[in-house]
C-alpha positions in Angstrom: 19.4 -15.0 -10.5 18.6 -11.6 -12.1 15.1 -12.5 -13.3 14.1 -14.4 -10.0 15.0 -11.2 -7.9 13.6 -8.7 -10.1 10.0 -10.8 -9.4 11.4 -11.2 -5.7 11.0 -15.0 -6.2 14.7 -15.5 -4.1 14.7 -19.7 -5.4 17.6 -21.3 -3.7 18.4 -18.0 -1.5 16.0 -19.4 1.0 17.5 -18.1 4.3 18.8 -14.8 5.2 22.6 -15.5 5.3 22.2 -17.0 1.8 20.9 -13.9 0.4 23.3 -11.6 2.3 26.1 -13.5 0.8 24.7 -13.2 -2.7 24.2 -9.5 -2.2 28.1 -9.0 -0.8 29.3 -11.2 -4.0 27.1 -9.3 -6.5 26.5 -5.7 -5.1 29.6 -5.2 -2.7 29.8 -1.7 -2.5 26.2 -0.6 -2.8 25.0 0.8 0.4 22.9 -1.3 2.7 22.5 0.8 5.9 23.1 4.1 7.3 23.1 5.2 10.8 23.5 8.8 12.5 25.8 9.1 15.2 26.6 12.8 16.7 24.8 14.1 13.4 26.7 12.3 10.9 25.1 9.5 8.9 27.7 6.5 8.8 27.4 4.0 5.8 27.9 0.4 5.6 27.8 -1.3 2.2 26.5 -5.0 1.5 29.9 -6.2 2.2 30.3 -4.3 5.5 27.2 -6.0 6.4 28.2 -9.4 5.5 31.6 -9.1 7.2 30.4 -8.1 10.4 27.9 -10.8 10.3 30.7 -13.4 9.4 32.9 -12.1 12.0 30.2 -12.4 14.9 29.2 -15.8 13.6 32.5 -17.2 13.8 33.3 -15.6 17.0 30.2 -16.6 18.8 30.5 -20.4 17.8 34.0 -20.2 19.1 32.7 -18.9 22.3 30.6 -22.0 22.9 27.5 -20.7 21.6 25.8 -24.0 19.9 23.1 -24.1 17.3 19.8 -24.3 18.4 20.5 -21.7 21.3 18.6 -18.5 21.4 20.4 -15.2 20.6 18.5 -12.4 22.6 18.8 -8.9 21.0 17.9 -5.7 23.3 18.1 -2.1 22.6 17.3 0.7 20.5 17.1 -0.1 16.4 20.9 -0.1 15.2 22.7 -1.9 12.5 24.2 -4.3 15.2 20.7 -5.5 16.1 20.0 -6.7 12.6 23.7 -8.0 12.1 23.1 -9.8 15.6 19.9 -11.3 14.0 21.5 -12.5 10.7 24.5 -14.1 12.5 22.1 -16.2 14.7 20.8 -17.5 11.6 24.1 -18.3 10.2 24.7 -20.4 13.3 21.6 -22.0 13.1 20.6 -20.8 16.3 17.0 -18.6 17.0 17.3 -14.8 17.1 15.1 -13.2 20.0 14.3 -9.8 19.9 13.4 -7.9 23.3 12.0 -4.5 23.5 14.3 -2.2 25.0 11.9 -0.6 27.4 10.9 -4.1 28.9 11.0 -4.2 32.7 13.3 -6.7 34.6 10.6 -9.3 35.3 9.7 -9.3 31.4 13.6 -9.8 30.5 13.9 -12.6 32.7 10.7 -14.4 31.3 11.8 -13.9 27.9 15.7 -15.1 28.5 14.6 -17.9 30.6 11.5 -19.1 28.2 13.9 -19.3 25.0 16.7 -20.5 27.0 19.0 -17.5 25.3 22.9 -18.1 26.0 24.2 -14.9 24.7 22.2 -11.2 24.5 23.4 -8.8 22.3 23.0 -5.5 24.0 23.0 -1.8 22.6 24.6 0.0 25.7 25.6 0.7 29.4 21.7 0.8 30.2 20.8 -2.6 28.7 23.8 -3.9 30.2 22.8 -2.5 33.6 19.5 -4.2 33.3 21.1 -7.4 32.6 23.4 -7.2 35.4 21.2 -6.5 38.0 19.1 -9.6 37.1 22.1 -11.8 38.7 21.1 -15.3 39.0 18.0 -14.9 37.8 19.4 -15.4 34.1 21.9 -18.4 34.8 21.9 -19.8 31.0 23.3 -16.6 29.7 26.9 -17.1 28.9 27.7 -13.8 27.3 26.5 -10.2 27.3 27.9 -8.4 24.0 27.7 -4.7 24.4 27.7 -2.2 21.0 28.0 1.0 22.7 31.4 1.2 24.6 30.4 4.4 26.7 30.2 3.9 30.7 31.4 0.2 30.2 34.7 0.6 31.9 33.4 0.7 35.2 32.0 -2.9 34.8 33.8 -6.1 35.8 32.1 -9.4 34.6 33.3 -11.9 33.0 30.4 -12.3 30.8 30.4 -8.8 29.1 32.6 -8.3 26.2 32.5 -5.5 23.5 31.1 -6.0 19.9 34.8 -4.6 18.3 36.6 -7.6 20.3 33.8 -10.4 18.9 34.5 -8.9 15.7 38.7 -8.8 16.1 38.3 -12.6 17.2 36.1 -13.3 14.2 38.5 -12.0 11.8 41.4 -14.3 13.3 39.2 -17.2 13.0 38.1 -16.2 9.3 42.0 -16.0 8.3 42.8 -19.4 9.7 39.6 -21.2 8.2 38.5 -19.0 5.2 36.0 -21.5 4.1 34.3 -22.1 7.5 31.6 -19.3 7.2 30.5 -20.4 3.7 30.0 -24.0 4.9 27.6 -22.7 7.8 25.7 -20.7 5.3 25.4 -23.6 3.0 24.1 -25.6 6.0 21.4 -23.4 6.8 18.0 -24.7 5.6 14.7 -23.1 4.8 13.1 -25.5 7.4 14.9 -24.4 10.2 13.0 -22.3 12.7 14.8 -19.2 12.9 12.9 -16.6 14.4 11.3 -16.2 18.1 9.0 -13.7 17.7 6.9 -12.4 20.9 3.1 -11.5 20.3 1.7 -8.5 21.6 0.2 -9.9 24.8 -2.9 -8.0 25.1 -4.0 -10.2 28.0 -1.2 -11.9 29.7 2.3 -12.1 29.1 3.5 -12.3 25.5 3.6 -15.8 24.1 6.7 -16.7 21.5 5.9 -17.6 18.1 8.2 -20.0 16.5 8.8 -18.6 12.6 10.9 -20.7 9.5 13.3 -18.9 8.0 12.2 -20.1 4.6 8.8 -19.2 5.1 9.7 -15.8 6.0 11.6 -15.3 2.9 8.7 -16.4 1.0 6.0 -14.2 3.1 8.4 -11.0 2.5 8.4 -12.0 -1.3 4.9 -12.0 -1.5 4.3 -8.7 0.3 7.0 -7.3 -2.2 5.1 -8.5 -4.9 1.8 -6.6 -3.6 4.1 -3.4 -2.8 7.2 -3.6 -4.6 10.5 -1.8 -3.7 13.4 -0.7 -5.9 17.1 -1.4 -5.2 18.6 1.8 -3.3 14.9 3.0 -2.0 15.3 4.3 1.2 13.4 3.1 4.6 13.7 4.5 7.9 13.7 2.0 10.5 11.8 3.5 13.8 9.6 0.7 14.7 11.1 -1.4 17.7 13.0 -4.4 16.0 11.1 -7.2 18.2 8.2 -6.2 16.3 7.3 -8.7 13.6 6.5 -5.8 11.1 9.8 -4.1 11.4 11.7 -7.5 11.1 9.7 -7.7 7.6 10.9 -4.4 6.4 14.0 -4.1 8.1 15.5 -7.2 7.7 13.3 -9.4 5.5 12.5 -7.0 2.5 15.6 -4.9 3.0 17.6 -8.0 2.0 15.4 -9.3 -0.8 15.0 -5.8 -2.3 18.3 -4.4 -1.8 16.6 -1.4 0.4 18.9 1.0 2.2 17.9 0.8 5.7 18.3 4.0 7.9 18.7 4.3 11.5 17.9 7.8 13.2 19.9 9.1 15.9 17.2 9.7 18.6 13.4 9.0 18.8 13.3 12.8 19.3 15.3 13.2 16.0 12.8 11.2 13.9 11.3 14.2 12.0 14.6 16.1 11.1 16.0 12.6 10.3 13.0 11.9 7.9 13.7 14.9 6.0 17.2 14.5 5.6 16.8 11.0 4.3 13.7 11.7 2.2 12.4 7.7 2.6 10.7 6.2 0.1 8.9 4.1 1.9 7.6 4.5 5.8 6.1 2.2 8.2 4.6 3.9 11.5 2.2 3.1 14.0 -1.0 4.8 14.1 0.4 6.5 17.2 3.2 7.9 15.2 0.8 9.0 12.5 -1.5 10.5 14.9 1.3 12.6 16.7 2.5 13.8 13.4 -1.2 14.9 12.5 -1.3 16.2 16.1 2.1 18.2 15.5 0.9 19.7 12.1 -2.7 20.9 14.0 -0.4 22.6 17.0 1.5 24.6 14.4 -1.5 25.6 12.8 -2.4 27.1 16.2 0.6 28.9 16.6 0.4 30.2 13.2 -0.9 33.8 11.7 -4.7 34.4 11.0 -3.7 34.5 7.5 -1.6 31.4 7.2 -4.6 29.4 9.0 -7.4 30.6 6.2 -4.9 29.4 3.6 -4.7 25.9 5.2 -8.2 25.5 5.7 -8.8 26.5 1.9 -6.1 24.1 0.8 -7.1 21.2 3.1 -11.0 21.7 1.9 -9.8 21.9 -1.8 -7.6 19.0 -1.8 -10.3 16.9 0.1 -12.9 17.5 -2.5 -10.5 16.7 -5.4 -9.4 13.5 -3.6 -13.1 12.2 -3.0 -13.1 12.7 -7.2 -9.9 10.7 -7.5 -8.3 13.9 -8.5 -5.4 16.1 -7.3 -5.6 19.9 -7.2 -2.9 21.7 -8.2 -3.8 24.7 -6.5 -3.8 23.4 -3.2 -0.5 21.6 -4.0 1.2 24.8 -4.8 -0.6 26.5 -1.7 0.2 23.7 0.8 0.9 20.0 0.1 4.2 19.8 -1.5 5.4 22.5 1.1 4.1 20.4 3.8 5.2 16.9 2.6 8.9 18.3 2.5 8.6 19.7 6.2 7.4 16.2 7.2 10.3 14.4 4.9 7.5 13.0 3.0 8.5 14.1 -0.4 9.8 11.2 -1.9 7.2 8.6 -0.9 6.3 5.9 -3.3 4.5 4.1 -0.4 3.6 4.4 3.2 2.0 2.2 5.7 0.2 1.9 9.1 -0.1 -1.5 11.2 0.1 -2.9 14.6 -3.3 -1.2 16.0 -6.0 0.1 14.1 -6.3 3.7 12.7 -9.4 5.7 12.5 -10.5 6.7 9.1 -10.2 10.3 9.7 -6.5 10.2 10.4 -6.2 8.1 7.1 -8.1 10.7 5.1 -6.0 13.4 6.2 -2.8 11.9 4.9 -4.2 11.0 1.7 -5.7 14.3 1.4 -1.9 15.8 1.8 -0.6 13.4 -0.7 0.9 10.9 1.3 0.0 7.2 -0.2 -0.8 5.8 2.7 -1.9 2.0 3.2 -3.3 0.1 6.2 -1.9 -3.1 6.8 -3.4 -6.3 8.7 -2.0 -9.2 10.3 -0.5 -10.7 13.3 2.9 -12.3 14.7 1.7 -15.7 14.1 1.2 -15.1 10.4 4.5 -13.5 9.8 3.1 -9.9 10.1 0.5 -8.4 7.5 -0.9 -10.3 4.8 -3.1 -7.6 3.6 -2.9 -4.2 2.0 -4.6 -1.8 -0.4 -3.6 -1.7 -3.8 -2.2 1.7 -4.9 -5.0 2.6 -7.0 -8.0 1.0 -4.6 -7.8 2.6 -1.1 -10.5 2.2 1.1 -10.6 3.8 4.4 -12.5 1.7 6.4 -10.9 -1.7 5.3 -7.7 -3.3 5.5 -7.4 -3.8 1.8 -7.2 -7.4 0.1 -4.7 -10.3 1.0 -1.5 -11.0 -0.7 -1.0 -13.8 -3.3 0.4 -16.2 -0.7 -2.5 -15.9 1.6 -6.0 -16.9 2.2 -8.5 -15.1 4.7 -12.2 -16.4 5.6 -14.7 -15.0 7.9 -16.6 -17.8 9.8 -20.0 -17.8 11.7 -20.9 -14.9 10.3 -24.2 -12.9 11.6 -27.2 -11.8 9.1 -24.9 -8.9 8.5 -22.0 -10.8 7.5 -19.6 -10.1 10.7 -18.0 -13.2 11.9 -14.4 -13.8 12.9 -11.6 -13.7 10.6 -9.7 -16.9 10.0 -6.5 -16.9 7.7 -3.5 -18.9 6.4 -0.2 -17.5 4.8 3.0 -19.2 3.6 4.7 -17.3 6.3 2.3 -19.1 9.1 4.2 -20.2 12.5 4.8 -23.5 13.2 3.8 -23.3 17.0 4.4 -21.3 20.2 7.7 -22.1 22.2 6.6 -25.0 25.3 2.8 -24.1 24.9 1.3 -26.5 22.4 -2.1 -26.3 24.1 -2.1 -22.5 22.9 -1.3 -23.5 19.2 -4.3 -26.0 19.1 -6.5 -23.3 20.6 -5.7 -20.6 17.8 -5.1 -23.0 14.8 -7.6 -25.5 13.7 -7.2 -27.4 10.5 -4.3 -25.4 9.2 -6.2 -22.0 9.8 -5.4 -19.4 12.4 -8.2 -18.3 14.2 -7.6 -14.4 14.6 -10.1 -13.6 17.2 -10.8 -10.6 15.6 -14.3 -9.5 14.1 -14.7 -8.7 10.7 -16.5 -9.0 7.3 -15.8 -8.5 3.3 -17.1 -5.6 1.4 -18.6 -6.4 -2.1 -15.2 -4.9 -3.4 -13.3 -7.8 -1.6 -11.8 -5.8 0.9 -11.4 -6.8 4.3 -13.1 -4.9 7.2 -11.7 -5.6 10.8 -14.0 -4.3 13.3 -12.2 -5.0 17.0 -11.5 -8.0 19.0 -14.2 -10.1 19.3 -13.6 -10.0 22.9 -13.9 -6.6 22.9 -17.1 -6.2 20.9 -19.5 -5.4 24.0 -23.2 -4.5 24.6 -24.5 -2.1 27.1 -27.2 -3.0 29.5 -29.5 -1.8 26.9 -28.5 -4.2 24.3 -26.7 -2.2 22.4 -23.6 -3.4 20.6 -20.7 -1.5 20.1 -16.6 -1.4 19.0 -14.5 0.2 21.7 -11.9 0.7 19.2 -13.9 2.3 16.7 -15.1 5.1 18.9 -11.6 5.3 20.3 -9.9 6.0 16.9 -12.6 8.7 16.2 -12.0 10.3 19.6 -8.0 10.1 18.9 -8.4 12.0 15.6 -8.4 15.3 17.9 -4.8 16.6 18.3 -5.7 17.3 22.0 -6.4 13.4 23.0 -3.6 11.0 23.3 -5.4 7.9 24.4 -8.9 7.2 25.2 -10.6 3.9 26.6 -14.1 3.6 25.9 -16.5 2.1 28.8 -20.1 0.7 28.8 -19.9 -3.1 29.0 -23.1 -4.1 30.9 -23.7 -0.7 31.7 -26.7 1.9 30.7 -24.5 3.9 28.5 -21.1 4.7 27.0 -18.4 6.9 28.7 -14.4 7.3 28.3 -11.5 7.6 29.9 -9.2 10.0 28.2 -5.4 10.8 28.4 -4.8 14.5 27.1 -1.8 14.8 24.7 0.1 16.9 26.7 2.8 18.2 24.2 -0.4 20.0 22.2 -2.4 20.7 24.9 0.3 22.4 27.2 0.9 24.7 24.2 -2.9 25.4 23.9 -2.8 26.2 27.7 -0.1 28.5 27.5 -1.7 30.4 24.4 -4.9 30.7 26.7 -2.8 32.2 29.6 -3.3 29.2 31.9 -0.9 28.1 34.6 0.0 24.7 35.5 2.9 22.6 36.7 2.6 19.3 35.2 0.5 16.5 33.4 -1.7 16.0 36.5 -2.4 19.6 37.1 -3.1 20.6 33.4 -5.6 17.6 33.0 -7.5 18.9 36.3 -8.1 22.6 35.1 -11.9 23.5 34.3 -10.7 25.2 30.8 -9.1 21.7 29.7 -12.0 19.9 30.6 -14.2 22.7 28.6 -11.8 22.0 25.6 -12.1 18.6 25.9 -15.7 18.4 26.1 -16.2 20.5 22.9 -13.5 17.8 21.2 -15.8 14.6 22.5 -19.0 16.7 21.5 -17.6 17.0 18.3 -17.0 13.0 17.8 -20.5 12.6 19.5 -22.3 14.2 16.3 -20.8 11.6 14.0 -22.1 8.6 16.4 -25.3 6.9 16.4 -27.6 8.1 19.3 -27.2 4.9 21.3 -23.2 5.1 20.9 -22.8 8.3 21.8 -19.9 9.3 24.7 -22.7 10.5 28.1 -19.6 11.2 30.4 -15.5 11.2 30.5 -12.9 11.7 32.7 -9.4 12.9 32.2 -7.1 10.3 33.6 -3.9 11.9 36.0 -1.5 10.0 34.0 -0.8 8.6 30.7 -1.4 5.3 29.9 2.1 3.3 29.7 3.3 0.1 28.6 5.6 0.0 31.7 2.6 0.0 34.1 1.1 -2.9 31.7 -1.6 -0.9 30.5 -0.6 -0.9 27.2 1.6 -3.7 25.3 4.7 -2.8 23.7 3.1 -2.4 20.5 0.8 0.5 22.3 -2.6 -1.7 22.2 -4.6 -1.0 25.3 -4.9 -4.0 27.9 -8.6 -3.4 29.0 -8.5 -6.1 31.4 -5.6 -4.1 33.4 -7.3 -0.7 32.8 -10.5 -1.9 34.3 -9.1 -3.3 37.1 -6.6 -0.7 37.9 -9.0 2.1 37.3 -12.1 0.2 38.7 -12.9 3.0 41.5 -13.1 5.6 38.9 -15.1 3.6 36.4 -17.3 2.8 39.2 -18.0 6.4 40.2 -18.8 7.5 36.6 -21.6 4.8 36.8 -22.4 5.8 40.1 -23.6 9.3 39.1 -20.7 10.9 41.5 -19.3 14.6 40.3 -15.6 13.8 41.0 -13.2 11.1 42.4 -10.7 11.7 44.9 -7.2 10.0 43.9 -4.5 9.1 46.1 -2.0 7.0 44.4 1.9 6.2 44.0 3.3 5.9 40.7 6.6 3.9 40.2 8.9 5.1 37.3 11.4 3.0 35.2 14.2 3.6 37.0 12.6 2.5 40.8 11.5 6.0 42.0 8.1 6.8 43.4 6.2 9.7 43.4 2.5 10.3 45.1 -0.1 11.7 43.3 -3.1 13.4 45.0 -5.6 15.0 43.2 -9.4 15.2 42.1 -11.0 14.2 38.7 -13.9 15.6 37.7 -16.7 13.1 36.1 -17.8 15.4 32.9 -21.1 14.8 31.9 -22.1 15.5 28.2 -25.7 13.7 27.7 -28.0 13.5 31.2 -28.5 9.5 31.1 -32.2 10.5 31.8 -32.3 11.1 28.1 -30.7 7.9 26.8 -33.8 6.7 25.2 -33.2 8.6 22.0 -31.9 5.4 20.3 -35.1 3.4 18.7 -33.6 0.4 20.3 -33.4 1.9 23.7 -37.0 3.1 23.3 -38.1 -0.3 22.7 -36.4 -1.7 25.9 -37.7 1.3 27.9 -41.4 0.6 26.9 
């Protein structure tokens, strides 16, 4: 078996419960997980992991949870979340992750669609959410809470603590010692085990059906492309309902016996990273962008000498990187200390996925010595199926495919740009209660991704944007909103951006400031402000953002330059439907919600009056009355600088 494990070929260990039992039998005292609570890292061995899954499985089956029921999990990342998922598979049930910040109607939709009979909830906040739903979730028999703080005041027969579950499971295990092993032996690679929600960029998320055995094989092929070693540390920070966190914190951790570390709070992420010194991290582009912005903000606060040393070391390291070398001087002056400060000293590999990352951000982390690689995939394909090889990183591409995947580009134009289609060993078997959508997406065994891309001569896949998001101006100039947005977000002052211009004469942008950075800059400038809305409306802020957008314009073709922009009065928010839970922009929602602002931009208005209500997650409301300036960088009258536009004008 050891030879199979070394090549990540799991053989007969074809389900998560079987792999977990094997690890507990052969490596019982090795550390499997750590969780930070009240400033202390609590450790759990593979035997601890296995026992809690066993006790939870036996107890839930004894509580009238049946095979082929759905077990829903909601809350922040924590060990009980993973234990509950593997227990669901041991019961031959379906695990369903729900994002912890999901609104009430989203929770109702997912629980009702899946037919979940039990919900494993993190704490009082999540239990409140479930109890407030009342008779809207009639199929839910039990709500298992993991954190007992604040729970004494409740009196609902569905509520039960996870500790009570463990005690019940232990009693059953003592009287039926072979019961759990029989259940694990009965799990099948062909079983549908995971209900995984799609990102839902245009509507409510669909629920993809994933087989447990295929999931194991897919994770194994990923590990062959980017190997891990037993004992390697991984920090779980991305939401566990997301397919890629499932791959890392559950699948790969079981197969490669990585140690999964759960941080105390999102706010303590960077300090916890430094404490752990992970060997591998997966962070969303937004998080990488936030780290970059924080580095840039700290340099704003530093002395002139330190800024000059920083600029010198970065420029030198960048030159050496382009030659495939490492500058020892830059390492000594800056890079080693910077990586240590960020918690990246021991990184063997790092990844970004879930949305596109701009090449400039990618290059920055490569320059400071972070072995960052881009991933590409879909929920339906069991997550990522491409990655950069260690010695073959191309900043514009998403790398090459795993040994268990196939990729084609169909219906290419004269430049080779067409639709990306793929098939993988981990490919889903359908959408729950939606055969029509499955038939539309999967044809002749190939998943039609809806993404536009092409292959480089090197074999690297380049993904441009969603096909439906590729747009043309009224002057017939084609552009990719995502590409330009990523260039804008390289600026530490810009948190989010939405490029406009479809069927319009020129491109414009809606921009959300990065409040944490811009507020610090404003304080340095002696500017007075009260909140996000007030800060984003200051003339000095508009001037600063004009400089940032102009810098991006210098890197764009004439016909794709941004002519105008508006700074929004609030951040785009998933709770308002403007972003998906994986932080992708829902362009249709944005276009509808801010339609009056967009029209004002193209009606040559100088400003837009705003009078609106914002509803917060707790139901409270606040009224916003402000005026948004429309900043003009390039006069529309000189838009004919592009040769293609000149032909149109003539």
